[in-house]
N, C-alpha and C positions, 0 to 999 in steps of 0.2 A: 218906454224903458230906456235907461241910459246905456250908452255904448259899453261902459265897463261892466254893467250887470249882464249884458248879452254875452260878452266874452267869458264871463265867469260861468254862465250856464252851459257853454259849449264844453267845458271840462267835466261837467257832472256826468259820471258814468256808473250808474248803479250795477250794471251787468258786470263790469270789470271789478267793482268792489266785492260783489258776492263771489265771483270766481276766485279772487285773491284770498278771500276769507276761507272759502272751501279748501283751497290749496294749503293755506297756513294751518288749518285745523285738521286736515286729512279727511274731510267729508267728501263723499262721492256724489251726493245729491242734495237738493234743497231740503228734503226730508231729514237727512242725516244732519245737515247744518242746523236745521230747526231744533232738533233734539239737543244738540250741543249748546246752543245759545238761548234756548227757551222761547222760541218763536214758532208759530205755526207755519207749515209749508205754504199755506195759502197767502199769508202775509208776505213771505219771501218771494213768492211767485209774482205777487202784485208789484213788489218793489222792482223785480227784474224787468217786468213789462212796462215799468214807469206809470203804473196806475196808482201807486202809492209812493209818496216821497219818504225818504229815510228821515224819520223824525228824531228828535232828541231822545225820545223814549226808546226807540229802537237802538240808537247808538249806545245809550246807557245800559240796555239789556245785554248787548254784545260785549261791552266793556266789562260788566260785572261777571259775565260767564267766562271771559277769556283773559282778562287782565291786560289786554292790549290798550295802550293809552288812547283816549278820545282824540287827541291831536293826530295820532297816527291813523286812526280810523277815518277821520275827516280827510286826511291827505290821500288815503287809498280811494276814498269816495270821489276825489277830484275837486274837493272844496278848497279853492285857492284864495278865499277871502282872507284878508289880514286879520290877525288875532288882536283882540283888544288888550291893551295893557292896563295895569291896575291904575285906578284913578286915586290921586292923593286927596283925601278929604280935608277940608279946611273947617276949623271950628268957627261957629258963629256965636258971638257973645250976645246974650240977651240983655 
């Protein structure tokens, strides 16, 4: 694994992400958070214990339920990877 990938993984903190999400939404437990965002408490528990990664599907479910931008959710999660910019497409003439 490259040095930069290792340093990016050090910032990944699903526990802090779930704690911040609970605080923002006023949820007192993973069960309450699960009801708000439409995820089962077992999925959230697996995420907290790092048995399950926060997938794009999970992020999108949270975004749909809360209207918090995905970019902000990724930042809370500790995902410090640079964002991709739009690629300008060039037409190829046949």
